[in-house]
C-alpha atoms as an extended CHARMM CRD file, in Angstrom:
* protein
*
        97  EXT
         1         1  MET       CA             57.4060000000      133.0970000000       57.4600000000  PROA      1               0.0000000000
         2         2  PRO       CA             60.3880000000      135.2810000000       56.4380000000  PROA      2               0.0000000000
         3         3  SER       CA             62.7830000000      132.6070000000       57.7310000000  PROA      3               0.0000000000
         4         4  VAL       CA             61.1310000000      129.9780000000       55.5050000000  PROA      4               0.0000000000
         5         5  VAL       CA             61.4920000000      132.2490000000       52.4760000000  PROA      5               0.0000000000
         6         6  ALA       CA             65.1310000000      132.9620000000       53.3810000000  PROA      6               0.0000000000
         7         7  ALA       CA             65.8380000000      129.2420000000       53.8090000000  PROA      7               0.0000000000
         8         8  CYS       CA             64.2680000000      128.4370000000       50.4300000000  PROA      8               0.0000000000
         9         9  LEU       CA             66.2230000000      131.2490000000       48.7770000000  PROA      9               0.0000000000
        10        10  ALA       CA             69.4790000000      130.0210000000       50.3400000000  PROA      10              0.0000000000
        11        11  LEU       CA             68.7430000000      126.4630000000       49.2090000000  PROA      11              0.0000000000
        12        12  CYS       CA             68.0270000000      127.6410000000       45.6620000000  PROA      12              0.0000000000
        13        13  LEU       CA             71.2460000000      129.6650000000       45.5730000000  PROA      13              0.0000000000
        14        14  LEU       CA             73.2350000000      126.6810000000       46.8320000000  PROA      14              0.0000000000
        15        15  ALA       CA             71.5820000000      124.3940000000       44.2900000000  PROA      15              0.0000000000
        16        16  SER       CA             72.3440000000      126.8690000000       41.4980000000  PROA      16              0.0000000000
        17        17  ALA       CA             75.9770000000      127.1600000000       42.5670000000  PROA      17              0.0000000000
        18        18  CYS       CA             76.3610000000      123.3770000000       42.5850000000  PROA      18              0.0000000000
        19        19  GLY       CA             74.6560000000      123.1270000000       39.1860000000  PROA      19              0.0000000000
        20        20  PHE       CA             77.0070000000      125.6240000000       37.5590000000  PROA      20              0.0000000000
        21        21  ASN       CA             80.1490000000      124.0350000000       39.0430000000  PROA      21              0.0000000000
        22        22  PRO       CA             79.7990000000      120.3550000000       38.1760000000  PROA      22              0.0000000000
        23        23  ARG       CA             82.3770000000      117.9950000000       39.5810000000  PROA      23              0.0000000000
        24        24  PRO       CA             83.7800000000      115.0830000000       37.5720000000  PROA      24              0.0000000000
        25        25  LEU       CA             82.0920000000      111.7650000000       38.2380000000  PROA      25              0.0000000000
        26        26  PRO       CA             84.1130000000      108.9260000000       39.7420000000  PROA      26              0.0000000000
        27        27  THR       CA             85.0230000000      105.9160000000       37.6190000000  PROA      27              0.0000000000
        28        28  ILE       CA             82.6380000000      103.0150000000       38.1570000000  PROA      28              0.0000000000
        29        29  ASN       CA             84.3370000000       99.6420000000       38.3360000000  PROA      29              0.0000000000
        30        30  PRO       CA             82.5010000000       96.5250000000       37.1570000000  PROA      30              0.0000000000
        31        31  PRO       CA             81.2270000000       94.2170000000       39.9050000000  PROA      31              0.0000000000
        32        32  ALA       CA             83.6010000000       91.5790000000       41.2150000000  PROA      32              0.0000000000
        33        33  ASN       CA             83.0730000000       87.9200000000       40.3740000000  PROA      33              0.0000000000
        34        34  GLY       CA             80.4260000000       86.2430000000       42.4470000000  PROA      34              0.0000000000
        35        35  VAL       CA             78.2760000000       89.3490000000       42.7800000000  PROA      35              0.0000000000
        36        36  ARG       CA             74.5930000000       88.7120000000       42.3270000000  PROA      36              0.0000000000
        37        37  THR       CA             72.0760000000       91.2300000000       41.0460000000  PROA      37              0.0000000000
        38        38  LYS       CA             68.9000000000       91.3480000000       43.1260000000  PROA      38              0.0000000000
        39        39  ILE       CA             65.6830000000       92.7690000000       41.6850000000  PROA      39              0.0000000000
        40        40  TYR       CA             63.0270000000       93.8370000000       44.1820000000  PROA      40              0.0000000000
        41        41  ALA       CA             59.3350000000       94.6620000000       43.8250000000  PROA      41              0.0000000000
        42        42  ALA       CA             57.9860000000       98.0360000000       44.9620000000  PROA      42              0.0000000000
        43        43  ASP       CA             56.9190000000       96.4760000000       48.2880000000  PROA      43              0.0000000000
        44        44  GLY       CA             60.4730000000       95.2760000000       48.9760000000  PROA      44              0.0000000000
        45        45  THR       CA             60.0090000000       91.5730000000       48.2270000000  PROA      45              0.0000000000
        46        46  LEU       CA             62.7300000000       89.8750000000       46.2170000000  PROA      46              0.0000000000
        47        47  ILE       CA             61.5460000000       89.0560000000       42.6910000000  PROA      47              0.0000000000
        48        48  VAL       CA             64.6440000000       87.4300000000       41.2340000000  PROA      48              0.0000000000
        49        49  GLU       CA             68.3320000000       87.0560000000       41.9430000000  PROA      49              0.0000000000
        50        50  VAL       CA             70.5610000000       86.9280000000       38.8660000000  PROA      50              0.0000000000
        51        51  ALA       CA             73.6010000000       84.7420000000       39.4280000000  PROA      51              0.0000000000
        52        52  GLN       CA             77.0530000000       85.3730000000       38.0310000000  PROA      52              0.0000000000
        53        53  GLU       CA             76.5520000000       82.5370000000       35.5550000000  PROA      53              0.0000000000
        54        54  GLU       CA             73.9080000000       84.5800000000       33.7570000000  PROA      54              0.0000000000
        55        55  ARG       CA             75.0220000000       86.4080000000       30.6310000000  PROA      55              0.0000000000
        56        56  ARG       CA             75.9820000000       89.9080000000       31.7750000000  PROA      56              0.0000000000
        57        57  GLU       CA             78.4000000000       92.3400000000       30.2370000000  PROA      57              0.0000000000
        58        58  THR       CA             79.6920000000       95.6910000000       31.4550000000  PROA      58              0.0000000000
        59        59  LEU       CA             79.2490000000       98.2770000000       28.7080000000  PROA      59              0.0000000000
        60        60  ALA       CA             80.6760000000      101.7310000000       28.2200000000  PROA      60              0.0000000000
        61        61  LEU       CA             78.0800000000      104.4560000000       27.7110000000  PROA      61              0.0000000000
        62        62  ASP       CA             78.9410000000      104.8050000000       24.0200000000  PROA      62              0.0000000000
        63        63  GLU       CA             78.1380000000      101.0840000000       23.5520000000  PROA      63              0.0000000000
        64        64  ILE       CA             74.5320000000      101.5370000000       24.7140000000  PROA      64              0.0000000000
        65        65  PRO       CA             72.1570000000      102.5680000000       21.9000000000  PROA      65              0.0000000000
        66        66  GLN       CA             70.9860000000      106.1810000000       22.1560000000  PROA      66              0.0000000000
        67        67  ILE       CA             67.3430000000      105.0540000000       22.0720000000  PROA      67              0.0000000000
        68        68  ALA       CA             67.9240000000      102.9250000000       25.2050000000  PROA      68              0.0000000000
        69        69  GLN       CA             69.6350000000      105.8520000000       26.9630000000  PROA      69              0.0000000000
        70        70  ASN       CA             66.7430000000      108.1420000000       26.0250000000  PROA      70              0.0000000000
        71        71  ALA       CA             64.1990000000      105.5950000000       27.2780000000  PROA      71              0.0000000000
        72        72  VAL       CA             65.8580000000      105.4160000000       30.7070000000  PROA      72              0.0000000000
        73        73  ILE       CA             66.1210000000      109.2060000000       30.9190000000  PROA      73              0.0000000000
        74        74  ALA       CA             62.4600000000      109.6150000000       29.8920000000  PROA      74              0.0000000000
        75        75  ILE       CA             61.3440000000      107.2970000000       32.6890000000  PROA      75              0.0000000000
        76        76  GLU       CA             63.6460000000      108.7160000000       35.3680000000  PROA      76              0.0000000000
        77        77  ASP       CA             63.5640000000      112.4720000000       34.6500000000  PROA      77              0.0000000000
        78        78  GLU       CA             61.4420000000      113.8500000000       31.8180000000  PROA      78              0.0000000000
        79        79  ARG       CA             63.0670000000      117.3130000000       32.1430000000  PROA      79              0.0000000000
        80        80  PHE       CA             66.6480000000      115.9430000000       32.2700000000  PROA      80              0.0000000000
        81        81  TRP       CA             67.8750000000      118.0510000000       29.3370000000  PROA      81              0.0000000000
        82        82  GLU       CA             66.2820000000      121.2560000000       30.7100000000  PROA      82              0.0000000000
        83        83  HSD       CA             68.3310000000      121.6220000000       33.9210000000  PROA      83              0.0000000000
        84        84  ASN       CA             71.9120000000      121.1770000000       35.1550000000  PROA      84              0.0000000000
        85        85  GLY       CA             71.2370000000      118.1930000000       37.3880000000  PROA      85              0.0000000000
        86        86  ILE       CA             68.9540000000      119.9580000000       39.8580000000  PROA      86              0.0000000000
        87        87  ASP       CA             65.3470000000      120.2950000000       38.7450000000  PROA      87              0.0000000000
        88        88  PRO       CA             63.8710000000      123.4090000000       40.4180000000  PROA      88              0.0000000000
        89        89  ARG       CA             60.2890000000      122.2180000000       39.8450000000  PROA      89              0.0000000000
        90        90  GLY       CA             61.0970000000      118.7910000000       41.2530000000  PROA      90              0.0000000000
        91        91  LEU       CA             62.8860000000      120.3490000000       44.2180000000  PROA      91              0.0000000000
        92        92  PHE       CA             59.9220000000      122.6190000000       44.9120000000  PROA      92              0.0000000000
        93        93  ARG       CA             57.5230000000      119.6660000000       44.6040000000  PROA      93              0.0000000000
        94        94  ALA       CA             59.6000000000      117.6620000000       47.1080000000  PROA      94              0.0000000000
        95        95  LEU       CA             59.7680000000      120.5810000000       49.5490000000  PROA      95              0.0000000000
        96        96  THR       CA             56.0090000000      121.1400000000       49.4600000000  PROA      96              0.0000000000
        97        97  ARG       CA             55.0190000000      117.5290000000       50.1280000000  PROA      97              0.0000000000
């Protein structure tokens, strides 16, 4: 039991250190011509494949309305603004499953 506690403590310390020393994100390049977007269902079956001919545009973050950004964040991580990229409660939940 003490080794489990020590491992959890070490993991938390590592996570905290990474959270306080963020690294710059790499630049994301738009997809090359001919790339298709594939959308899958939860069971892994292909729902639709969007061809290059479809109307798609690469947008910078400041071109996306704040309400759309907030909607994505709300769905993906409801406590996004409360932590530095590592959610301790989410980490604990994942470790205990």
